Backbone as CSV, one residue per row, in Angstrom:
resi,resn,N_x,N_y,N_z,CA_x,CA_y,CA_z,C_x,C_y,C_z
1,UNK,14.301,-23.277,-32.500,15.284,-23.513,-31.448,14.572,-23.724,-30.116
2,UNK,15.097,-24.671,-29.332,14.510,-24.966,-28.024,14.819,-23.843,-27.060
3,UNK,13.803,-23.408,-26.321,14.010,-22.350,-25.330,14.855,-22.891,-24.185
4,UNK,15.853,-22.112,-23.807,16.780,-22.527,-22.763,16.401,-21.894,-21.438
5,UNK,16.686,-22.553,-20.314,16.347,-21.981,-19.015,17.109,-20.696,-18.754
6,UNK,16.446,-19.739,-18.133,17.068,-18.444,-17.872,18.071,-18.553,-16.741
7,UNK,19.116,-17.771,-16.847,20.074,-17.670,-15.754,19.459,-16.824,-14.659
8,UNK,20.116,-16.805,-13.490,19.586,-16.039,-12.361,19.453,-14.566,-12.737
9,UNK,20.408,-14.065,-13.470,20.363,-12.686,-13.954,20.605,-12.716,-15.454
10,UNK,20.014,-11.778,-16.191,20.261,-11.753,-17.634,21.740,-11.558,-17.930
11,UNK,22.215,-12.225,-18.944,23.567,-11.966,-19.420,23.605,-10.543,-19.974
12,UNK,24.641,-9.812,-19.640,24.735,-8.396,-20.024,25.740,-8.247,-21.157
13,UNK,25.230,-7.792,-22.277,26.057,-7.603,-23.473,26.251,-6.108,-23.707
14,UNK,27.489,-5.695,-23.905,27.800,-4.296,-24.186,28.091,-4.154,-25.673
15,UNK,27.241,-3.427,-26.396,27.503,-3.113,-27.801,28.326,-1.828,-27.820
16,UNK,29.604,-1.975,-28.116,30.558,-0.868,-27.982,31.085,-0.509,-29.367
17,UNK,30.526,0.565,-29.932,30.906,0.900,-31.295,30.644,2.348,-31.653
18,UNK,30.411,2.561,-32.948,30.184,3.899,-33.477,28.762,3.989,-34.037
19,UNK,28.553,4.872,-35.018,27.203,5.091,-35.540,26.603,3.854,-36.194
20,UNK,27.438,2.942,-36.666,26.929,1.745,-37.335,26.144,0.857,-36.390
21,UNK,26.521,0.869,-35.113,25.778,0.076,-34.134,24.983,0.928,-33.160
22,UNK,25.162,2.249,-33.207,24.422,3.126,-32.291,22.968,3.312,-32.709
23,UNK,22.704,3.117,-34.013,21.349,3.350,-34.519,21.199,4.727,-35.120
24,UNK,22.198,5.198,-35.830,22.207,6.523,-36.446,20.954,6.759,-37.280
25,UNK,20.201,7.811,-36.906,18.978,8.244,-37.595,17.891,7.164,-37.647
26,UNK,17.924,6.243,-36.704,16.897,5.203,-36.635,16.127,5.310,-35.329
27,UNK,14.869,4.851,-35.291,14.149,4.762,-34.016,14.911,3.831,-33.079
28,UNK,14.748,4.033,-31.787,15.492,3.244,-30.799,15.307,1.740,-30.999
29,UNK,14.088,1.333,-31.374,13.835,-0.105,-31.499,14.431,-0.710,-32.766
30,UNK,14.991,0.144,-33.642,15.584,-0.347,-34.882,17.104,-0.437,-34.803
31,UNK,17.689,0.028,-33.700,19.141,0.016,-33.564,19.676,-1.408,-33.465
32,UNK,20.961,-1.554,-33.682,21.591,-2.871,-33.578,21.407,-3.491,-32.191
33,UNK,21.651,-2.764,-31.090,21.447,-3.382,-29.772,20.010,-3.846,-29.557
34,UNK,19.035,-3.024,-29.970,17.625,-3.379,-29.759,17.229,-4.591,-30.591
35,UNK,17.623,-4.608,-31.852,17.261,-5.741,-32.710,17.990,-7.025,-32.297
36,UNK,19.241,-6.880,-31.848,19.964,-8.063,-31.389,19.324,-8.630,-30.129
37,UNK,18.961,-7.755,-29.199,18.312,-8.221,-27.961,17.012,-8.954,-28.283
38,UNK,16.223,-8.401,-29.205,14.969,-9.050,-29.586,15.228,-10.421,-30.206
39,UNK,16.250,-10.506,-31.044,16.595,-11.791,-31.670,17.025,-12.802,-30.607
40,UNK,17.864,-12.372,-29.672,18.340,-13.282,-28.634,17.185,-13.792,-27.774
41,UNK,16.278,-12.893,-27.399,15.125,-13.303,-26.587,14.245,-14.269,-27.364
42,UNK,14.067,-14.009,-28.635,13.259,-14.893,-29.474,13.886,-16.283,-29.570
43,UNK,15.215,-16.330,-29.479,15.930,-17.596,-29.558,16.104,-18.258,-28.186
44,UNK,15.506,-17.645,-27.157,15.522,-18.271,-25.840,16.637,-17.853,-24.913
45,UNK,17.328,-16.768,-25.241,18.428,-16.292,-24.399,17.955,-15.162,-23.489
46,UNK,18.266,-15.294,-22.220,17.942,-14.242,-21.253,19.125,-13.274,-21.235
47,UNK,19.069,-12.278,-22.104,20.195,-11.364,-22.271,19.702,-9.945,-22.494
48,UNK,20.465,-9.009,-21.993,20.200,-7.590,-22.211,21.363,-7.001,-22.998
49,UNK,21.049,-6.261,-24.062,22.090,-5.646,-24.884,22.094,-4.147,-24.618
50,UNK,23.175,-3.656,-24.062,23.316,-2.244,-23.704,23.919,-1.483,-24.877
51,UNK,23.281,-0.385,-25.266,23.800,0.446,-26.355,24.848,1.400,-25.799
52,UNK,26.119,1.009,-25.928,27.224,1.855,-25.485,28.009,2.349,-26.696
53,UNK,27.293,2.591,-27.787,27.907,3.069,-29.022,27.676,4.562,-29.182
54,UNK,28.645,5.234,-29.795,28.595,6.685,-29.960,28.873,7.025,-31.417
55,UNK,27.934,7.712,-32.050,28.121,8.097,-33.451,29.362,8.979,-33.607
56,UNK,30.135,8.684,-34.626,31.346,9.450,-34.894,32.572,8.981,-34.141
57,UNK,32.423,7.972,-33.298,33.531,7.561,-32.446,34.642,6.881,-33.251
58,UNK,35.858,7.101,-32.799,37.037,6.424,-33.322,37.532,5.447,-32.261
59,UNK,38.533,4.661,-32.595,39.101,3.778,-31.578,39.747,4.591,-30.465
60,UNK,40.267,5.758,-30.806,40.853,6.630,-29.778,39.776,7.080,-28.799
61,UNK,38.622,7.493,-29.325,37.508,7.885,-28.467,36.987,6.720,-27.652
62,UNK,36.934,5.542,-28.279,36.478,4.360,-27.562,37.386,4.020,-26.399
63,UNK,38.691,4.130,-26.631,39.643,3.841,-25.560,39.474,4.813,-24.398
64,UNK,39.177,6.077,-24.730,39.024,7.093,-23.689,37.792,6.862,-22.825
65,UNK,36.776,6.187,-23.368,35.524,6.022,-22.622,35.219,4.587,-22.209
66,UNK,36.124,3.665,-22.502,35.808,2.266,-22.233,35.627,1.989,-20.739
67,UNK,36.411,2.630,-19.901,36.265,2.394,-18.455,34.879,2.796,-17.975
68,UNK,34.374,3.911,-18.484,33.035,4.368,-18.106,31.974,3.390,-18.618
69,UNK,32.148,2.929,-19.849,31.164,2.016,-20.442,31.098,0.694,-19.672
70,UNK,32.198,0.317,-19.054,32.256,-0.961,-18.339,32.072,-0.806,-16.830
71,UNK,31.658,0.378,-16.406,31.579,0.662,-14.965,30.636,-0.286,-14.231
72,UNK,29.593,-0.759,-14.908,28.636,-1.677,-14.270,28.914,-3.135,-14.624
73,UNK,30.047,-3.385,-15.238,30.409,-4.754,-15.591,29.601,-5.296,-16.755
74,UNK,29.703,-6.582,-16.957,28.995,-7.223,-18.058,29.551,-8.605,-18.297
75,UNK,29.011,-9.277,-19.295,29.444,-10.625,-19.635,30.136,-10.695,-20.994
76,UNK,29.682,-9.845,-21.922,30.197,-9.921,-23.289,30.222,-8.526,-23.905
77,UNK,31.303,-8.206,-24.586,31.383,-6.966,-25.365,31.409,-7.319,-26.849
78,UNK,30.581,-6.632,-27.634,30.679,-6.691,-29.089,31.416,-5.421,-29.495
79,UNK,32.650,-5.574,-29.933,33.509,-4.433,-30.233,33.425,-4.109,-31.718
80,UNK,32.805,-2.974,-32.018,32.603,-2.535,-33.412,33.137,-1.105,-33.549
81,UNK,34.427,-0.984,-33.719,35.063,0.314,-33.916,36.146,0.188,-34.989
82,UNK,36.426,1.300,-35.642,37.482,1.316,-36.649,37.080,1.963,-37.952
83,UNK,35.763,1.998,-38.234,35.316,2.577,-39.504,35.715,4.041,-39.630
84,UNK,35.558,4.803,-38.549,35.903,6.232,-38.619,37.406,6.448,-38.671
85,UNK,38.174,5.581,-38.025,39.632,5.639,-38.167,39.999,5.501,-39.639
86,UNK,39.366,4.528,-40.304,39.641,4.285,-41.710,39.272,5.489,-42.565
87,UNK,38.094,6.056,-42.329,37.633,7.193,-43.127,38.484,8.437,-42.904
88,UNK,39.067,8.554,-41.711,39.908,9.712,-41.386,41.378,9.491,-41.724
89,UNK,41.695,8.309,-42.209,43.064,8.038,-42.617,44.042,7.814,-41.481
90,UNK,43.550,7.338,-40.349,44.447,7.047,-39.228,45.460,5.961,-39.614
91,UNK,46.618,6.023,-39.008,47.609,4.972,-39.176,47.011,3.657,-38.666
92,UNK,46.961,2.608,-39.492,46.393,1.335,-39.033,47.049,0.797,-37.763
93,UNK,48.331,1.101,-37.563,49.004,0.644,-36.345,48.386,1.292,-35.105
94,UNK,47.959,2.545,-35.242,47.299,3.232,-34.132,45.940,2.598,-33.844
95,UNK,45.188,2.325,-34.896,43.884,1.675,-34.739,44.035,0.321,-34.063
96,UNK,44.985,-0.440,-34.528,45.236,-1.768,-33.954,45.579,-1.661,-32.459
97,UNK,46.467,-0.735,-32.132,46.875,-0.559,-30.744,45.723,-0.164,-29.843
98,UNK,44.878,0.743,-30.332,43.723,1.173,-29.538,42.742,0.023,-29.321
99,UNK,42.480,-0.741,-30.375,41.573,-1.886,-30.253,42.124,-2.903,-29.254
100,UNK,43.412,-3.133,-29.312,44.017,-4.104,-28.399,43.860,-3.646,-26.942
101,UNK,44.001,-2.358,-26.711,43.845,-1.831,-25.345,42.390,-1.917,-24.879
102,UNK,41.442,-1.687,-25.776,40.020,-1.816,-25.427,39.704,-3.268,-25.082
103,UNK,40.221,-4.197,-25.886,40.011,-5.618,-25.610,40.580,-5.985,-24.246
104,UNK,41.781,-5.515,-23.972,42.423,-5.817,-22.690,41.608,-5.267,-21.524
105,UNK,41.050,-4.056,-21.699,40.235,-3.451,-20.636,38.983,-4.274,-20.376
106,UNK,38.355,-4.759,-21.459,37.146,-5.579,-21.301,37.476,-6.895,-20.617
107,UNK,38.544,-7.544,-21.053,38.906,-8.833,-20.475,39.327,-8.691,-19.017
108,UNK,39.964,-7.575,-18.698,40.351,-7.332,-17.306,39.129,-7.223,-16.395
109,UNK,38.016,-6.740,-16.957,36.755,-6.640,-16.202,35.948,-7.937,-16.259
110,UNK,36.502,-8.951,-16.905,35.842,-10.251,-16.948,34.877,-10.454,-18.097
111,UNK,34.901,-9.561,-19.092,34.011,-9.706,-20.245,34.690,-10.482,-21.361
112,UNK,33.943,-11.369,-21.989,34.384,-11.971,-23.241,34.182,-10.922,-24.343
113,UNK,34.879,-11.081,-25.454,34.801,-10.103,-26.544,34.513,-10.809,-27.864
114,UNK,33.542,-10.278,-28.598,33.306,-10.662,-29.988,33.718,-9.470,-30.834
115,UNK,34.566,-9.709,-31.812,35.129,-8.640,-32.636,34.345,-8.497,-33.937
116,UNK,33.870,-7.271,-34.195,33.174,-6.972,-35.448,34.147,-6.273,-36.384
117,UNK,34.465,-6.912,-37.488,35.477,-6.390,-38.388,34.963,-5.325,-39.342
118,UNK,35.910,-4.604,-39.936,35.621,-3.575,-40.920,36.628,-3.719,-42.053
119,UNK,36.213,-3.331,-43.244,37.095,-3.323,-44.406,37.275,-1.892,-44.892
120,UNK,38.470,-1.561,-45.339,38.776,-0.199,-45.784,38.410,0.004,-47.246
121,UNK,38.111,1.254,-47.586,38.062,1.612,-49.002,39.496,1.935,-49.433
122,UNK,39.684,2.271,-50.694,41.042,2.485,-51.198,41.413,3.963,-51.280
123,UNK,40.693,4.811,-50.524,40.933,6.247,-50.602,42.354,6.648,-50.242
124,UNK,42.985,5.887,-49.360,44.329,6.235,-48.904,45.386,5.288,-49.476
125,UNK,45.013,4.592,-50.544,45.975,3.733,-51.224,45.856,2.271,-50.820
126,UNK,46.356,1.424,-51.695,46.240,-0.020,-51.486,47.063,-0.500,-50.295
127,UNK,48.193,0.130,-50.058,49.039,-0.307,-48.945,48.335,-0.093,-47.606
128,UNK,47.706,1.099,-47.482,46.989,1.364,-46.232,45.759,0.467,-46.110
129,UNK,45.080,0.222,-47.214,43.914,-0.676,-47.186,44.319,-2.070,-46.721
130,UNK,45.418,-2.564,-47.261,45.891,-3.900,-46.887,46.224,-3.965,-45.396
131,UNK,46.879,-2.916,-44.896,47.257,-2.882,-43.478,46.022,-2.800,-42.584
132,UNK,45.045,-1.991,-42.994,43.816,-1.854,-42.199,43.024,-3.158,-42.206
133,UNK,42.833,-3.738,-43.372,42.016,-4.951,-43.483,42.589,-6.106,-42.669
134,UNK,43.894,-6.083,-42.424,44.530,-7.169,-41.667,44.324,-7.048,-40.161
135,UNK,43.917,-5.876,-39.684,43.824,-5.630,-38.241,42.931,-6.656,-37.547
136,UNK,41.711,-6.810,-38.041,40.704,-7.595,-37.323,40.993,-9.108,-37.366
137,UNK,41.325,-9.680,-38.533,41.690,-11.105,-38.530,42.918,-11.389,-37.658
138,UNK,43.880,-10.476,-37.678,45.084,-10.687,-36.874,44.776,-10.642,-35.381
139,UNK,43.984,-9.664,-34.958,43.612,-9.577,-33.548,42.811,-10.798,-33.116
140,UNK,41.907,-11.231,-33.969,41.093,-12.402,-33.674,41.963,-13.633,-33.468
141,UNK,42.906,-13.835,-34.384,43.764,-15.013,-34.312,44.702,-14.945,-33.109
142,UNK,45.279,-13.783,-32.880,46.288,-13.662,-31.833,45.695,-13.715,-30.440
143,UNK,44.477,-13.170,-30.287,43.860,-13.119,-28.962,42.757,-14.153,-28.772
144,UNK,42.522,-14.978,-29.798,41.522,-16.039,-29.678,40.102,-15.518,-29.574
145,UNK,39.785,-14.476,-30.355,38.466,-13.849,-30.288,37.590,-14.283,-31.462
146,UNK,36.301,-14.547,-31.210,35.381,-14.775,-32.324,35.306,-13.513,-33.183
147,UNK,35.310,-13.689,-34.506,35.324,-12.554,-35.430,34.169,-12.648,-36.424
148,UNK,33.399,-11.550,-36.522,32.472,-11.381,-37.637,33.234,-10.511,-38.627
149,UNK,33.688,-11.053,-39.749,34.711,-10.383,-40.564,34.370,-8.984,-41.067
150,UNK,33.105,-8.751,-41.468,32.742,-7.436,-42.009,31.354,-7.077,-41.503
151,UNK,31.289,-6.097,-40.615,30.039,-5.744,-39.946,28.940,-5.377,-40.946
152,UNK,29.307,-4.783,-42.084,28.325,-4.334,-43.070,28.121,-5.332,-44.209
153,UNK,28.488,-6.589,-43.974,28.288,-7.634,-44.980,26.816,-7.721,-45.370
154,UNK,26.535,-7.675,-46.678,25.163,-7.766,-47.161,24.367,-6.485,-47.031
155,UNK,25.043,-5.404,-46.626,24.359,-4.126,-46.415,24.816,-3.079,-47.429
156,UNK,26.108,-2.814,-47.468,26.642,-1.794,-48.377,26.396,-2.194,-49.827
157,UNK,25.813,-1.270,-50.581,25.552,-1.516,-51.992,24.282,-2.295,-52.286
158,UNK,23.564,-2.662,-51.227,22.327,-3.428,-51.415,21.111,-2.518,-51.259
159,UNK,20.201,-2.596,-52.189,19.020,-1.735,-52.203,18.198,-1.895,-50.925
160,UNK,17.874,-0.771,-50.291,17.024,-0.764,-49.110,17.743,-1.072,-47.817
161,UNK,19.022,-1.420,-47.898,19.756,-1.822,-46.706,20.474,-0.671,-46.013
162,UNK,20.577,0.473,-46.703,21.240,1.628,-46.101,20.324,2.851,-46.135
163,UNK,20.692,3.843,-45.349,20.028,5.135,-45.429,20.454,5.811,-46.727
164,UNK,19.954,7.015,-46.956,20.249,7.687,-48.227,21.734,7.978,-48.403
165,UNK,22.499,7.978,-47.322,23.935,8.241,-47.441,24.700,7.049,-48.027
166,UNK,24.023,5.905,-48.136,24.668,4.730,-48.712,25.646,4.023,-47.795
167,UNK,25.766,4.490,-46.557,26.729,3.922,-45.613,26.084,3.328,-44.370
168,UNK,25.222,4.135,-43.740,24.625,3.687,-42.474,23.462,2.738,-42.738
169,UNK,23.377,1.678,-41.956,22.308,0.695,-42.192,20.922,1.237,-41.872
170,UNK,19.958,0.860,-42.689,18.545,1.129,-42.432,18.053,0.091,-41.425
171,UNK,16.768,0.157,-41.073,16.203,-0.877,-40.190,16.424,-2.265,-40.796
172,UNK,16.176,-2.382,-42.094,16.379,-3.666,-42.769,17.853,-4.046,-42.785
173,UNK,18.704,-3.044,-42.948,20.139,-3.304,-42.941,20.617,-3.807,-41.588
174,UNK,20.090,-3.209,-40.524,20.443,-3.675,-39.180,19.962,-5.107,-38.979
175,UNK,18.766,-5.410,-39.472,18.251,-6.777,-39.364,19.176,-7.760,-40.075
176,UNK,19.726,-7.331,-41.204,20.671,-8.190,-41.939,21.942,-8.401,-41.114
177,UNK,22.435,-7.340,-40.481,23.625,-7.452,-39.634,23.352,-8.407,-38.474
178,UNK,22.204,-8.223,-37.832,21.850,-9.075,-36.694,21.770,-10.539,-37.123
179,UNK,21.204,-10.794,-38.282,21.101,-12.171,-38.774,22.485,-12.805,-38.929
180,UNK,23.468,-11.986,-39.306,24.818,-12.496,-39.469,25.567,-12.647,-38.160
181,UNK,25.401,-11.668,-37.270,26.166,-11.625,-36.024,25.590,-12.554,-34.956
182,UNK,24.265,-12.684,-34.897,23.606,-13.404,-33.795,24.135,-14.820,-33.568
183,UNK,24.332,-15.642,-34.602,24.831,-16.991,-34.333,26.183,-17.009,-33.615
184,UNK,27.052,-16.069,-33.968,28.355,-15.967,-33.317,28.190,-15.563,-31.854
185,UNK,27.305,-14.597,-31.610,27.035,-14.146,-30.246,26.402,-15.270,-29.425
186,UNK,25.456,-15.967,-30.010,24.769,-17.044,-29.283,25.726,-18.172,-28.919
187,UNK,26.644,-18.488,-29.801,27.634,-19.518,-29.502,28.493,-19.098,-28.308
188,UNK,28.852,-17.818,-28.269,29.671,-17.321,-27.146,28.851,-17.300,-25.861
189,UNK,27.575,-16.935,-25.960,26.712,-16.924,-24.772,26.518,-18.333,-24.223
190,UNK,26.411,-19.315,-25.106,26.288,-20.703,-24.656,27.492,-21.091,-23.803
191,UNK,28.662,-20.693,-24.264,29.888,-20.999,-23.531,29.921,-20.283,-22.187
192,UNK,29.532,-19.011,-22.181,29.520,-18.238,-20.937,28.524,-18.816,-19.944
193,UNK,27.355,-19.201,-20.440,26.319,-19.722,-19.552,26.729,-21.076,-18.967
194,UNK,27.393,-21.890,-19.775,27.877,-23.179,-19.275,28.891,-22.970,-18.155
195,UNK,29.763,-21.987,-18.354,30.762,-21.674,-17.332,30.092,-21.183,-16.062
196,UNK,29.091,-20.308,-16.228,28.379,-19.758,-15.077,27.638,-20.853,-14.307
197,UNK,26.969,-21.743,-15.040,26.209,-22.802,-14.383,27.143,-23.798,-13.694
198,UNK,28.294,-24.052,-14.318,29.263,-24.950,-13.712,29.801,-24.390,-12.413
199,UNK,30.059,-23.083,-12.396,30.558,-22.445,-11.178,29.504,-22.485,-10.068
200,UNK,28.233,-22.336,-10.457,27.159,-22.316,-9.471,26.960,-23.692,-8.821
201,UNK,27.338,-24.735,-9.540,27.145,-26.091,-9.037,28.286,-26.574,-8.149
202,UNK,29.376,-25.803,-8.139,30.531,-26.215,-7.326,30.271,-25.983,-5.858
């Protein structure tokens, strides 16, 4: 890929999620924000990825702290929350509502949003699984958000891609996630940078 000229200031990306993107039990340089930032820089993007993820967080917890996470502003939020809601059996309508409020808070601060989806297991029945799985595609379609359908695509059930718990991504698992997510993020950054450069030329 051709290296692109840097903007006056690095684009600021907020990785806003739970343990899956926080880097649970991994060295700092192996976390999703760190590996994504390295990938973006390697691809010629002047961007900083802030780790605003908290292990164990639910959408309710995310909503409670989103204002603090956005206190310094930013350009793009990668919203990766919902897995713990699913594991705790939260009503999918509650999860959906919380995610919608987080998205609204980010957009109100001028951030674009990329949505990282999650899929439910069947522990709470097929009806709840169906309702949960519909949250992310529906939000993406209704609010016009880029969607990475399943954050753990190519990770869960794959040898070497998770920690011993079989759920949290290993360093290699995070690299697999970054490989999937980065093109979507880069496409959004291209759009943001074009808008920024156009405004600067006016």
